[in-house]
Every structure is written in C-alpha cells, then in structure tokens.
VOTOR-287689 format. One record per atom (N, C-alpha, C): residue number from 1; residue in one letter; x, y, z. Coordinates in nm, 3 decimals, always signed. Layout:
N
NUM/A/X/Y/Z
...
This chain:
235
1/M/+12.695/+6.091/+12.591
1/M/+12.765/+6.111/+12.463
1/M/+12.662/+6.130/+12.352
2/N/+12.680/+6.236/+12.270
2/N/+12.588/+6.262/+12.161
2/N/+12.599/+6.156/+12.053
3/K/+12.484/+6.124/+11.994
3/K/+12.485/+6.029/+11.883
3/K/+12.541/+6.097/+11.760
4/P/+12.615/+6.023/+11.676
4/P/+12.659/+6.080/+11.549
4/P/+12.538/+6.106/+11.459
5/V/+12.557/+6.193/+11.360
5/V/+12.447/+6.235/+11.273
5/V/+12.482/+6.206/+11.127
6/A/+12.387/+6.147/+11.055
6/A/+12.402/+6.123/+10.912
6/A/+12.295/+6.201/+10.837
7/V/+12.336/+6.273/+10.733
7/V/+12.244/+6.342/+10.643
7/V/+12.239/+6.265/+10.512
8/I/+12.120/+6.230/+10.469
8/I/+12.104/+6.144/+10.351
8/I/+11.999/+6.204/+10.259
9/T/+12.036/+6.232/+10.136
9/T/+11.940/+6.283/+10.038
9/T/+11.880/+6.165/+9.960
10/G/+11.761/+6.185/+9.908
10/G/+11.695/+6.077/+9.834
10/G/+11.671/+5.955/+9.920
11/A/+11.621/+5.978/+10.044
11/A/+11.612/+5.869/+10.142
11/A/+11.474/+5.809/+10.157
12/S/+11.380/+5.848/+10.073
12/S/+11.242/+5.801/+10.093
12/S/+11.218/+5.659/+10.044
13/R/+11.308/+5.608/+9.959
13/R/+11.288/+5.472/+9.906
13/R/+11.420/+5.420/+9.849
14/G/+11.418/+5.293/+9.808
14/G/+11.531/+5.234/+9.739
14/G/+11.660/+5.233/+9.819
15/I/+11.770/+5.261/+9.751
15/I/+11.902/+5.256/+9.813
15/I/+11.912/+5.360/+9.924
16/G/+11.860/+5.480/+9.901
16/G/+11.868/+5.585/+10.003
16/G/+11.796/+5.545/+10.131
17/F/+11.679/+5.484/+10.118
17/F/+11.605/+5.436/+10.235
17/F/+11.687/+5.331/+10.310
18/A/+11.745/+5.236/+10.237
18/A/+11.823/+5.130/+10.300
18/A/+11.945/+5.186/+10.374
19/I/+12.009/+5.286/+10.316
19/I/+12.124/+5.348/+10.381
19/I/+12.080/+5.418/+10.510
20/A/+11.971/+5.494/+10.502
20/A/+11.921/+5.563/+10.620
20/A/+11.882/+5.463/+10.729
21/Q/+11.816/+5.357/+10.690
21/Q/+11.774/+5.255/+10.787
21/Q/+11.894/+5.191/+10.854
22/K/+12.001/+5.166/+10.779
22/K/+12.120/+5.105/+10.836
22/K/+12.184/+5.197/+10.940
23/F/+12.200/+5.323/+10.905
23/F/+12.262/+5.415/+11.001
23/F/+12.173/+5.435/+11.123
24/A/+12.041/+5.438/+11.103
24/A/+11.949/+5.449/+11.217
24/A/+11.961/+5.327/+11.309
25/S/+11.972/+5.210/+11.248
25/S/+11.983/+5.087/+11.329
25/S/+12.113/+5.080/+11.408
26/E/+12.213/+5.157/+11.364
26/E/+12.342/+5.162/+11.433
26/E/+12.350/+5.279/+11.532
27/G/+12.236/+5.345/+11.554
27/G/+12.231/+5.448/+11.657
27/G/+12.257/+5.589/+11.611
28/F/+12.262/+5.614/+11.482
28/F/+12.280/+5.749/+11.431
28/F/+12.149/+5.827/+11.439
29/N/+12.156/+5.955/+11.473
29/N/+12.047/+6.045/+11.442
29/N/+12.055/+6.079/+11.294
30/L/+11.940/+6.114/+11.234
30/L/+11.936/+6.135/+11.090
30/L/+11.872/+6.268/+11.054
31/F/+11.913/+6.319/+10.938
31/F/+11.838/+6.423/+10.869
31/F/+11.826/+6.376/+10.725
32/I/+11.702/+6.357/+10.679
32/I/+11.681/+6.292/+10.551
32/I/+11.600/+6.382/+10.457
33/G/+11.624/+6.363/+10.328
33/G/+11.553/+6.441/+10.228
33/G/+11.484/+6.355/+10.125
34/G/+11.379/+6.409/+10.066
34/G/+11.305/+6.345/+9.958
34/G/+11.218/+6.451/+9.893
35/T/+11.159/+6.418/+9.781
35/T/+11.078/+6.518/+9.709
35/T/+10.933/+6.521/+9.755
36/N/+10.884/+6.413/+9.816
36/N/+10.744/+6.404/+9.856
36/N/+10.732/+6.420/+10.007
37/L/+10.663/+6.524/+10.052
37/L/+10.654/+6.555/+10.195
37/L/+10.588/+6.443/+10.273
38/E/+10.477/+6.390/+10.222
38/E/+10.406/+6.285/+10.296
38/E/+10.493/+6.161/+10.312
39/T/+10.562/+6.122/+10.205
39/T/+10.644/+6.001/+10.210
39/T/+10.763/+6.018/+10.304
40/I/+10.835/+6.129/+10.293
40/I/+10.956/+6.146/+10.374
40/I/+10.921/+6.165/+10.521
41/S/+10.807/+6.225/+10.550
41/S/+10.766/+6.241/+10.691
41/S/+10.730/+6.106/+10.752
42/K/+10.667/+6.018/+10.673
42/K/+10.635/+5.883/+10.722
42/K/+10.762/+5.803/+10.750
43/V/+10.860/+5.816/+10.662
43/V/+10.988/+5.746/+10.682
43/V/+11.054/+5.796/+10.809
44/S/+11.054/+5.928/+10.829
44/S/+11.113/+5.987/+10.949
44/S/+11.047/+5.933/+11.075
45/N/+10.915/+5.934/+11.077
45/N/+10.842/+5.882/+11.193
45/N/+10.871/+5.736/+11.218
46/Q/+10.880/+5.658/+11.111
46/Q/+10.908/+5.515/+11.122
46/Q/+11.044/+5.492/+11.189
47/F/+11.146/+5.565/+11.145
47/F/+11.280/+5.548/+11.202
47/F/+11.284/+5.588/+11.349
48/E/+11.215/+5.695/+11.384
48/E/+11.214/+5.738/+11.524
48/E/+11.148/+5.633/+11.613
49/L/+11.038/+5.577/+11.566
49/L/+10.967/+5.475/+11.643
49/L/+11.047/+5.344/+11.651
50/D/+11.105/+5.303/+11.539
50/D/+11.173/+5.174/+11.534
50/D/+11.307/+5.174/+11.605
51/Y/+11.378/+5.287/+11.602
51/Y/+11.517/+5.287/+11.650
51/Y/+11.545/+5.384/+11.764
52/G/+11.446/+5.460/+11.807
52/G/+11.465/+5.550/+11.919
52/G/+11.564/+5.662/+11.893
53/I/+11.568/+5.711/+11.770
53/I/+11.659/+5.817/+11.732
53/I/+11.582/+5.944/+11.700
54/K/+11.654/+6.053/+11.676
54/K/+11.594/+6.173/+11.620
54/K/+11.612/+6.168/+11.469
55/C/+11.508/+6.200/+11.396
55/C/+11.517/+6.196/+11.250
55/C/+11.444/+6.317/+11.192
56/G/+11.521/+6.419/+11.158
56/G/+11.464/+6.534/+11.092
56/G/+11.446/+6.507/+10.944
57/F/+11.361/+6.587/+10.878
57/F/+11.338/+6.565/+10.736
57/F/+11.307/+6.698/+10.668
58/F/+11.325/+6.696/+10.536
58/F/+11.297/+6.816/+10.455
58/F/+11.259/+6.767/+10.316
59/A/+11.146/+6.816/+10.266
59/A/+11.098/+6.776/+10.134
59/A/+11.128/+6.887/+10.034
60/A/+11.206/+6.854/+9.932
60/A/+11.240/+6.953/+9.830
60/A/+11.304/+6.886/+9.710
61/D/+11.296/+6.951/+9.598
61/D/+11.365/+6.911/+9.476
61/D/+11.505/+6.972/+9.481
62/L/+11.606/+6.892/+9.506
62/L/+11.741/+6.943/+9.524
62/L/+11.813/+6.975/+9.393
63/S/+11.742/+6.966/+9.282
63/S/+11.800/+7.013/+9.157
63/S/+11.802/+7.165/+9.152
64/I/+11.737/+7.229/+9.249
64/I/+11.727/+7.374/+9.258
64/I/+11.817/+7.424/+9.370
65/L/+11.906/+7.517/+9.339
65/L/+12.005/+7.565/+9.435
65/L/+11.941/+7.616/+9.564
66/E/+11.837/+7.697/+9.554
66/E/+11.776/+7.753/+9.674
66/E/+11.720/+7.644/+9.765
67/N/+11.675/+7.534/+9.706
67/N/+11.626/+7.422/+9.787
67/N/+11.740/+7.351/+9.858
68/C/+11.855/+7.342/+9.791
68/C/+11.973/+7.285/+9.857
68/C/+12.011/+7.367/+9.980
69/K/+12.009/+7.498/+9.965
69/K/+12.042/+7.587/+10.077
69/K/+11.942/+7.568/+10.192
70/A/+11.814/+7.562/+10.158
70/A/+11.711/+7.545/+10.260
70/A/+11.724/+7.410/+10.330
71/F/+11.752/+7.306/+10.253
71/F/+11.772/+7.172/+10.309
71/F/+11.887/+7.172/+10.410
72/C/+12.000/+7.229/+10.371
72/C/+12.117/+7.231/+10.459
72/C/+12.094/+7.315/+10.583
73/N/+12.030/+7.430/+10.566
73/N/+12.001/+7.515/+10.681
73/N/+11.910/+7.446/+10.780
74/A/+11.812/+7.371/+10.728
74/A/+11.721/+7.298/+10.816
74/A/+11.797/+7.192/+10.896
75/A/+11.891/+7.123/+10.829
75/A/+11.971/+7.023/+10.899
75/A/+12.058/+7.086/+11.007
76/L/+12.121/+7.199/+10.975
76/L/+12.210/+7.265/+11.071
76/L/+12.133/+7.330/+11.185
77/N/+12.009/+7.365/+11.163
77/N/+11.925/+7.418/+11.271
77/N/+11.889/+7.310/+11.371
78/Q/+11.886/+7.185/+11.324
78/Q/+11.848/+7.074/+11.413
78/Q/+11.969/+7.008/+11.477
79/F/+12.081/+7.001/+11.404
79/F/+12.199/+6.931/+11.455
79/F/+12.322/+7.023/+11.445
80/S/+12.397/+7.030/+11.553
80/S/+12.515/+7.117/+11.555
80/S/+12.635/+7.052/+11.490
81/E/+12.634/+6.920/+11.477
81/E/+12.746/+6.849/+11.416
81/E/+12.692/+6.741/+11.323
82/I/+12.750/+6.733/+11.204
82/I/+12.711/+6.631/+11.106
82/I/+12.834/+6.548/+11.073
83/N/+12.822/+6.418/+11.086
83/N/+12.936/+6.329/+11.069
83/N/+12.941/+6.260/+10.933
84/V/+12.824/+6.233/+10.877
84/V/+12.815/+6.158/+10.750
84/V/+12.720/+6.231/+10.656
85/L/+12.762/+6.245/+10.533
85/L/+12.673/+6.295/+10.428
85/L/+12.668/+6.191/+10.317
86/V/+12.548/+6.150/+10.279
86/V/+12.529/+6.058/+10.167
86/V/+12.452/+6.132/+10.059
87/N/+12.521/+6.163/+9.950
87/N/+12.457/+6.229/+9.836
87/N/+12.396/+6.122/+9.745
88/N/+12.268/+6.098/+9.766
88/N/+12.200/+5.991/+9.694
88/N/+12.089/+6.042/+9.603
89/A/+12.052/+6.170/+9.614
89/A/+11.944/+6.222/+9.529
89/A/+11.980/+6.204/+9.382
90/G/+11.887/+6.154/+9.305
90/G/+11.916/+6.130/+9.164
90/G/+11.791/+6.100/+9.085
91/V/+11.805/+6.109/+8.953
91/V/+11.693/+6.078/+8.865
91/V/+11.748/+6.012/+8.739
92/F/+11.674/+5.917/+8.686
92/F/+11.710/+5.851/+8.560
92/F/+11.601/+5.878/+8.458
93/L/+11.640/+5.937/+8.345
93/L/+11.550/+5.957/+8.231
93/L/+11.618/+5.892/+8.112
94/G/+11.561/+5.784/+8.064
94/G/+11.623/+5.707/+7.958
94/G/+11.600/+5.765/+7.820
95/G/+11.672/+5.710/+7.724
95/G/+11.656/+5.751/+7.586
95/G/+11.788/+5.784/+7.520
96/K/+11.786/+5.791/+7.388
96/K/+11.906/+5.826/+7.313
96/K/+11.932/+5.977/+7.321
97/M/+12.058/+6.015/+7.339
97/M/+12.092/+6.156/+7.358
97/M/+12.044/+6.243/+7.244
98/M/+12.058/+6.195/+7.123
98/M/+12.026/+6.277/+7.007
98/M/+11.876/+6.279/+6.975
99/E/+11.799/+6.205/+7.054
99/E/+11.655/+6.200/+7.032
99/E/+11.575/+6.246/+7.154
100/E/+11.641/+6.271/+7.266
100/E/+11.571/+6.303/+7.390
100/E/+11.514/+6.445/+7.387
101/D/+11.420/+6.470/+7.478
101/D/+11.359/+6.603/+7.489
101/D/+11.463/+6.707/+7.527
102/E/+11.444/+6.826/+7.477
102/E/+11.532/+6.937/+7.512
102/E/+11.525/+6.960/+7.664
103/G/+11.638/+6.970/+7.727
103/G/+11.641/+6.995/+7.871
103/G/+11.656/+6.870/+7.955
104/Q/+11.651/+6.751/+7.892
104/Q/+11.660/+6.628/+7.971
104/Q/+11.797/+6.612/+8.036
105/L/+11.902/+6.641/+7.962
105/L/+12.037/+6.633/+8.018
105/L/+12.053/+6.733/+8.132
106/L/+12.005/+6.855/+8.113
106/L/+12.019/+6.957/+8.215
106/L/+11.945/+6.918/+8.342
107/K/+11.826/+6.863/+8.329
107/K/+11.749/+6.820/+8.446
107/K/+11.826/+6.715/+8.526
108/M/+11.882/+6.616/+8.455
108/M/+11.957/+6.512/+8.526
108/M/+12.087/+6.566/+8.583
109/M/+12.152/+6.658/+8.512
109/M/+12.276/+6.717/+8.563
109/M/+12.249/+6.794/+8.692
110/N/+12.142/+6.870/+8.693
110/N/+12.108/+6.947/+8.813
110/N/+12.076/+6.857/+8.932
111/T/+12.012/+6.745/+8.905
111/T/+11.974/+6.654/+9.014
111/T/+12.090/+6.564/+9.054
112/N/+12.154/+6.501/+8.957
112/N/+12.253/+6.398/+8.987
112/N/+12.390/+6.453/+9.025
113/L/+12.425/+6.569/+8.973
113/L/+12.556/+6.628/+9.001
113/L/+12.548/+6.751/+9.091
114/F/+12.471/+6.850/+9.048
114/F/+12.477/+6.978/+9.119
114/F/+12.414/+6.974/+9.257
115/S/+12.317/+6.886/+9.280
115/S/+12.264/+6.873/+9.417
115/S/+12.375/+6.828/+9.511
116/A/+12.455/+6.730/+9.469
116/A/+12.566/+6.682/+9.552
116/A/+12.671/+6.791/+9.571
117/Y/+12.701/+6.863/+9.464
117/Y/+12.800/+6.970/+9.470
117/Y/+12.757/+7.078/+9.569
118/H/+12.633/+7.126/+9.557
118/H/+12.587/+7.237/+9.641
118/H/+12.574/+7.195/+9.788
119/V/+12.513/+7.080/+9.813
119/V/+12.495/+7.035/+9.951
119/V/+12.630/+7.013/+10.019
120/T/+12.722/+6.948/+9.949
120/T/+12.854/+6.923/+10.007
120/T/+12.927/+7.054/+10.036
121/K/+12.918/+7.147/+9.943
121/K/+12.988/+7.274/+9.960
121/K/+12.938/+7.350/+10.083
122/I/+12.808/+7.347/+10.106
122/I/+12.751/+7.417/+10.221
122/I/+12.797/+7.355/+10.353
123/F/+12.806/+7.223/+10.355
123/F/+12.845/+7.153/+10.478
123/F/+12.997/+7.146/+10.498
124/W/+13.076/+7.174/+10.398
124/W/+13.218/+7.139/+10.395
124/W/+13.296/+7.187/+10.517
125/E/+13.283/+7.313/+10.552
125/E/+13.360/+7.367/+10.665
125/E/+13.312/+7.309/+10.798
126/F/+13.188/+7.267/+10.806
126/F/+13.140/+7.202/+10.928
126/F/+13.205/+7.065/+10.944
127/F/+13.223/+6.994/+10.832
127/F/+13.290/+6.864/+10.837
127/F/+13.433/+6.878/+10.887
128/A/+13.499/+6.983/+10.844
128/A/+13.640/+7.002/+10.878
128/A/+13.661/+7.018/+11.028
129/K/+13.558/+7.056/+11.101
129/K/+13.569/+7.075/+11.245
129/K/+13.553/+6.944/+11.323
130/N/+13.506/+6.840/+11.255
130/N/+13.480/+6.712/+11.321
130/N/+13.604/+6.624/+11.326
131/A/+13.609/+6.540/+11.428
131/A/+13.720/+6.444/+11.435
131/A/+13.706/+6.337/+11.328
132/K/+13.582/+6.310/+11.286
132/K/+13.559/+6.202/+11.189
132/K/+13.440/+6.239/+11.102
133/S/+13.466/+6.274/+10.976
133/S/+13.360/+6.309/+10.882
133/S/+13.378/+6.229/+10.754
134/H/+13.266/+6.198/+10.689
134/H/+13.273/+6.114/+10.570
134/H/+13.163/+6.154/+10.472
135/V/+13.200/+6.174/+10.348
135/V/+13.105/+6.204/+10.240
135/V/+13.101/+6.084/+10.146
136/F/+12.981/+6.035/+10.120
136/F/+12.959/+5.927/+10.024
136/F/+12.880/+5.982/+9.906
137/N/+12.932/+5.966/+9.787
137/N/+12.862/+6.007/+9.665
137/N/+12.815/+5.884/+9.590
138/L/+12.683/+5.872/+9.574
138/L/+12.626/+5.757/+9.506
138/L/+12.636/+5.777/+9.356
139/C/+12.744/+5.725/+9.301
139/C/+12.766/+5.728/+9.157
139/C/+12.694/+5.607/+9.097
140/S/+12.759/+5.534/+9.009
140/S/+12.692/+5.423/+8.941
140/S/+12.795/+5.349/+8.856
141/I/+12.762/+5.226/+8.821
141/I/+12.839/+5.158/+8.718
141/I/+12.839/+5.243/+8.590
142/A/+12.732/+5.322/+8.572
142/A/+12.724/+5.412/+8.457
142/A/+12.824/+5.526/+8.466
143/S/+12.899/+5.535/+8.577
143/S/+13.003/+5.637/+8.589
143/S/+13.126/+5.602/+8.504
144/F/+13.136/+5.477/+8.460
144/F/+13.247/+5.441/+8.372
144/F/+13.206/+5.347/+8.260
145/T/+13.077/+5.315/+8.249
145/T/+13.025/+5.234/+8.139
145/T/+12.903/+5.301/+8.081
146/A/+12.912/+5.352/+7.960
146/A/+12.798/+5.419/+7.897
146/A/+12.694/+5.317/+7.853
147/Y/+12.567/+5.357/+7.859
147/Y/+12.458/+5.269/+7.817
147/Y/+12.391/+5.326/+7.692
148/P/+12.356/+5.241/+7.595
148/P/+12.297/+5.289/+7.469
148/P/+12.170/+5.370/+7.488
149/A/+12.087/+5.332/+7.584
149/A/+11.960/+5.402/+7.604
149/A/+11.963/+5.493/+7.727
150/G/+12.083/+5.528/+7.770
150/G/+12.094/+5.615/+7.887
150/G/+12.218/+5.703/+7.879
151/G/+12.243/+5.757/+7.761
151/G/+12.364/+5.834/+7.739
151/G/+12.377/+5.956/+7.828
152/S/+12.270/+6.034/+7.838
152/S/+12.277/+6.156/+7.919
152/S/+12.289/+6.122/+8.068
153/Y/+12.223/+6.016/+8.110
153/Y/+12.237/+5.970/+8.248
153/Y/+12.383/+5.935/+8.276
154/S/+12.446/+5.864/+8.184
154/S/+12.586/+5.827/+8.201
154/S/+12.675/+5.952/+8.210
155/I/+12.646/+6.053/+8.131
155/I/+12.722/+6.178/+8.138
155/I/+12.718/+6.234/+8.280
156/T/+12.600/+6.236/+8.340
156/T/+12.588/+6.293/+8.475
156/T/+12.662/+6.209/+8.578
157/K/+12.662/+6.078/+8.559
157/K/+12.730/+5.992/+8.656
157/K/+12.881/+5.991/+8.635
158/F/+12.926/+6.005/+8.511
158/F/+13.070/+6.027/+8.487
158/F/+13.113/+6.155/+8.561
159/A/+13.031/+6.258/+8.548
159/A/+13.063/+6.387/+8.610
159/A/+13.063/+6.377/+8.762
160/L/+12.969/+6.302/+8.818
160/L/+12.963/+6.286/+8.963
160/L/+13.087/+6.213/+9.015
161/L/+13.134/+6.114/+8.941
161/L/+13.255/+6.045/+8.981
161/L/+13.375/+6.139/+8.976
162/G/+13.381/+6.223/+8.874
162/G/+13.488/+6.321/+8.866
162/G/+13.485/+6.418/+8.983
163/F/+13.365/+6.465/+9.018
163/F/+13.348/+6.550/+9.135
163/F/+13.398/+6.479/+9.261
164/S/+13.360/+6.354/+9.274
164/S/+13.395/+6.277/+9.393
164/S/+13.546/+6.256/+9.405
165/K/+13.612/+6.227/+9.293
165/K/+13.757/+6.210/+9.293
165/K/+13.828/+6.340/+9.334
166/S/+13.782/+6.452/+9.280
166/S/+13.841/+6.581/+9.315
166/S/+13.815/+6.615/+9.461
167/L/+13.695/+6.584/+9.508
167/L/+13.660/+6.610/+9.647
167/L/+13.748/+6.528/+9.742
168/R/+13.779/+6.408/+9.703
168/R/+13.868/+6.323/+9.784
168/R/+14.002/+6.393/+9.806
169/L/+14.057/+6.455/+9.704
169/L/+14.185/+6.525/+9.716
169/L/+14.174/+6.644/+9.810
170/E/+14.066/+6.719/+9.799
170/E/+14.047/+6.834/+9.886
170/E/+14.017/+6.791/+10.029
171/G/+13.950/+6.676/+10.044
171/G/+13.919/+6.626/+10.177
171/G/+14.042/+6.584/+10.255
172/M/+14.146/+6.537/+10.184
172/M/+14.270/+6.496/+10.251
172/M/+14.327/+6.610/+10.335
173/E/+14.319/+6.731/+10.284
173/E/+14.377/+6.847/+10.352
173/E/+14.306/+6.878/+10.483
174/K/+14.180/+6.837/+10.495
174/K/+14.100/+6.872/+10.611
174/K/+14.062/+6.751/+10.696
175/G/+14.110/+6.634/+10.659
175/G/+14.076/+6.514/+10.735
175/G/+13.935/+6.464/+10.711
176/I/+13.880/+6.496/+10.593
176/I/+13.745/+6.451/+10.557
176/I/+13.756/+6.334/+10.461
177/S/+13.695/+6.222/+10.494
177/S/+13.698/+6.105/+10.406
177/S/+13.591/+6.120/+10.298
178/V/+13.623/+6.075/+10.178
178/V/+13.530/+6.081/+10.064
178/V/+13.531/+5.947/+9.992
179/S/+13.414/+5.893/+9.968
179/S/+13.402/+5.765/+9.897
179/S/+13.307/+5.778/+9.779
180/S/+13.347/+5.723/+9.666
180/S/+13.260/+5.712/+9.549
180/S/+13.202/+5.571/+9.547
181/V/+13.071/+5.562/+9.539
181/V/+13.003/+5.431/+9.544
181/V/+12.938/+5.406/+9.409
182/M/+12.977/+5.295/+9.346
182/M/+12.926/+5.262/+9.212
182/M/+12.847/+5.132/+9.216
183/P/+12.717/+5.138/+9.246
183/P/+12.636/+5.016/+9.244
183/P/+12.594/+4.978/+9.103
184/G/+12.588/+4.849/+9.078
184/G/+12.527/+4.798/+8.956
184/G/+12.377/+4.785/+8.976
185/A/+12.314/+4.698/+8.897
185/A/+12.168/+4.684/+8.900
185/A/+12.120/+4.642/+9.038
186/T/+12.041/+4.728/+9.100
186/T/+11.990/+4.705/+9.235
186/T/+11.838/+4.704/+9.230
187/L/+11.777/+4.611/+9.302
187/L/+11.632/+4.592/+9.293
187/L/+11.559/+4.705/+9.366
188/T/+11.523/+4.807/+9.291
188/T/+11.446/+4.920/+9.341
188/T/+11.331/+4.947/+9.245
189/D/+11.253/+5.051/+9.274
189/D/+11.138/+5.086/+9.189
189/D/+11.181/+5.120/+9.047
190/S/+11.307/+5.157/+9.029
190/S/+11.355/+5.191/+8.894
190/S/+11.344/+5.073/+8.798
191/W/+11.345/+4.953/+8.853
191/W/+11.338/+4.833/+8.770
191/W/+11.199/+4.770/+8.770
192/A/+11.100/+4.842/+8.819
192/A/+10.963/+4.789/+8.825
192/A/+10.916/+4.750/+8.685
193/G/+10.856/+4.632/+8.676
193/G/+10.802/+4.585/+8.549
193/G/+10.899/+4.510/+8.462
194/V/+11.026/+4.505/+8.502
194/V/+11.125/+4.431/+8.424
194/V/+11.108/+4.282/+8.447
195/D/+11.109/+4.205/+8.340
195/D/+11.084/+4.062/+8.349
195/D/+11.214/+3.986/+8.376
196/L/+11.263/+4.002/+8.498
196/L/+11.385/+3.934/+8.541
196/L/+11.368/+3.887/+8.685
197/P/+11.428/+3.776/+8.723
197/P/+11.415/+3.728/+8.860
197/P/+11.489/+3.818/+8.959
198/E/+11.443/+3.821/+9.084
198/E/+11.509/+3.902/+9.187
198/E/+11.655/+3.864/+9.204
199/S/+11.685/+3.737/+9.181
199/S/+11.822/+3.689/+9.199
199/S/+11.920/+3.754/+9.102
200/R/+11.868/+3.820/+8.999
200/R/+11.956/+3.884/+8.900
200/R/+12.004/+4.022/+8.948
201/F/+11.947/+4.070/+9.057
201/F/+11.978/+4.203/+9.108
201/F/+12.050/+4.197/+9.243
202/M/+12.117/+4.305/+9.275
202/M/+12.163/+4.325/+9.412
202/M/+12.046/+4.377/+9.496
203/K/+12.062/+4.369/+9.627
203/K/+11.962/+4.424/+9.719
203/K/+12.009/+4.562/+9.767
204/P/+11.916/+4.654/+9.791
204/P/+11.956/+4.784/+9.846
204/P/+12.035/+4.770/+9.976
205/T/+12.001/+4.669/+10.056
205/T/+12.072/+4.649/+10.183
205/T/+12.218/+4.607/+10.161
206/D/+12.249/+4.548/+10.046
206/D/+12.389/+4.515/+10.015
206/D/+12.470/+4.644/+10.007
207/V/+12.413/+4.745/+9.944
207/V/+12.481/+4.873/+9.929
207/V/+12.496/+4.941/+10.064
208/S/+12.389/+4.940/+10.143
208/S/+12.393/+5.008/+10.273
208/S/+12.493/+4.944/+10.368
209/E/+12.504/+4.813/+10.364
209/E/+12.599/+4.743/+10.452
209/E/+12.743/+4.783/+10.420
210/V/+12.774/+4.792/+10.292
210/V/+12.911/+4.828/+10.252
210/V/+12.941/+4.973/+10.289
211/I/+12.846/+5.062/+10.270
211/I/+12.867/+5.202/+10.305
211/I/+12.890/+5.217/+10.456
212/Y/+12.812/+5.147/+10.535
212/Y/+12.834/+5.157/+10.680
212/Y/+12.970/+5.099/+10.719
213/T/+13.010/+4.992/+10.655
213/T/+13.142/+4.935/+10.682
213/T/+13.253/+5.035/+10.649
214/A/+13.237/+5.107/+10.538
214/A/+13.336/+5.208/+10.500
214/A/+13.345/+5.317/+10.605
215/W/+13.231/+5.356/+10.660
215/W/+13.232/+5.455/+10.769
215/W/+13.303/+5.400/+10.892
216/K/+13.275/+5.275/+10.927
216/K/+13.331/+5.217/+11.049
216/K/+13.483/+5.212/+11.048
217/I/+13.542/+5.185/+10.934
217/I/+13.687/+5.165/+10.928
217/I/+13.765/+5.293/+10.901
218/N/+13.698/+5.407/+10.893
218/N/+13.768/+5.523/+10.840
218/N/+13.857/+5.598/+10.938
219/D/+13.883/+5.541/+11.055
219/D/+13.984/+5.601/+11.143
219/D/+14.122/+5.596/+11.079
220/S/+14.147/+5.493/+11.001
220/S/+14.279/+5.478/+10.941
220/S/+14.275/+5.446/+10.792
221/T/+14.157/+5.417/+10.739
221/T/+14.145/+5.371/+10.601
221/T/+14.026/+5.437/+10.533
222/V/+14.043/+5.469/+10.404
222/V/+13.932/+5.521/+10.325
222/V/+13.907/+5.428/+10.207
223/M/+13.783/+5.381/+10.194
223/M/+13.744/+5.312/+10.071
223/M/+13.716/+5.420/+9.967
224/E/+13.813/+5.450/+9.885
224/E/+13.797/+5.560/+9.790
224/E/+13.691/+5.531/+9.686
225/E/+13.692/+5.410/+9.631
225/E/+13.597/+5.372/+9.528
225/E/+13.539/+5.235/+9.560
226/I/+13.408/+5.228/+9.563
226/I/+13.338/+5.105/+9.598
226/I/+13.256/+5.062/+9.478
227/V/+13.293/+4.952/+9.415
227/V/+13.223/+4.902/+9.297
227/V/+13.147/+4.775/+9.337
228/L/+13.017/+4.776/+9.313
228/L/+12.930/+4.663/+9.349
228/L/+12.853/+4.619/+9.225
229/R/+12.857/+4.491/+9.197
229/R/+12.784/+4.437/+9.082
229/R/+12.708/+4.311/+9.123
230/P/+12.598/+4.280/+9.054
230/P/+12.531/+4.152/+9.076
230/P/+12.630/+4.037/+9.046
231/I/+12.609/+3.927/+9.112
231/I/+12.696/+3.810/+9.092
231/I/+12.711/+3.775/+8.944
232/L/+12.602/+3.785/+8.869
232/L/+12.604/+3.747/+8.728
232/L/+12.642/+3.863/+8.636
233/G/+12.683/+3.976/+8.695
233/G/+12.731/+4.087/+8.612
233/G/+12.623/+4.190/+8.580
234/D/+12.661/+4.287/+8.499
234/D/+12.572/+4.398/+8.466
234/D/+12.455/+4.352/+8.378
235/L/+12.346/+4.429/+8.388
235/L/+12.232/+4.404/+8.300
235/L/+12.240/+4.493/+8.177
C-alpha cells in the first residue's frame, strides 16, 4: 500500500517544520518547500533518515507565481497522488501601515495569501480525484484581531481566512476538506530576542498535533476553524 503524501510550504523551521515532522513520523511521504536550498535539503535528508520516508524538496520564494508553478510541478513529478496540502509559507514585516515602506503590504500579500491561492489552485483537480484530501491554511489570530504594529500583516491574514472560508465551500462539492488554522503566539524564530518566558508561548508541536488530528478524523468530520492560543492569552 502506498504511503499518503503531504505537501508543506514553509517547512524549513518553526511551525512548518513541526507539521512536516509530525506527518513524517506518522508514515507520510513528504514534499516540502522553503526559501533556502541548503536548509530545506538538510531538513529533507533528516526526515528520510529519521523516519524511512521519501521527502522531496524545492527551494523557492513562493510570492512569485512562476515559482509556485515550478514548486507544484516538482511535487507532481515525484508523487502521483497528494493527500494533504499545508499552506504555511508566510512572512511578517512589522510597522504602522501609514509609515511602512512602499511595497511592504504587497510583499506580504504575495507571500501570505497569493502563494496559498496559486499552489492550491494548481493542485485542486488532483485533490478531487482522491478518496481523502485535506487543505490546511495557516492563518493566525491576526486573521480576526488587528495589531497596532502589524496592520498590513493583519490585512493579509484576514484575507487568507476569507480565502480559506470560500475554499471550504468549493471543497464540499468535490469532497475536499479545508481547515483554517489560527495559532496565537508560538515559540519560533519570529519571537527571538523577546524578553518573555517560554511558558508564555505555545509550542510548534502543539499546532502540528492538532493539524494531524484534524486529518485523522476527516472521514466524517471537518475541523473548519482551529483557534489555538497560549494558556494565558494573546501577547
């Protein structure tokens, strides 16, 4: 029996790495993406050695449409069936909207929203042929709570949640499950240098465990929206 396949963008570190590691540990073959070739190739090799799976990889900036196409084509050249897609590629550039550099909103929109839109669209008809397919979009608490120093980031995450909700409706027609995942403050490199104890954050593995659970139960149930916050609330 062939192993199921998960495609995960932004998998070289943080939440994306934890998600990829979880699916690998459960016997999935993987196709993973990241922007740094050396880093993503090392992650791929690590997963193959640790879990005895196949793990393809592709290094590219998915804010660019042609790179999205190349990424998807590379995945489809390696695997004939894809069961899980995790749209995790993203970037955070802080600052006040009315004071930020020209182009900052567009850069985040291309990375945080359009990468997910393009990759999902390319794979969509392949998912429809599967008995069990699931798309996870890594949104954020910022998808419904704006932050004073991250206004443009919040715009992109609001938009990603809107995309995910609409995709859920279209997925119903084809038997494709869609989940929007909204993590709160999670201890990743994004919070490096912040003077707060680790206990104030969620762990990346908390997010990955919930996503895998959502995949496991989707024969009859879809976790449409998954909201995760630190025990003590948002930062």
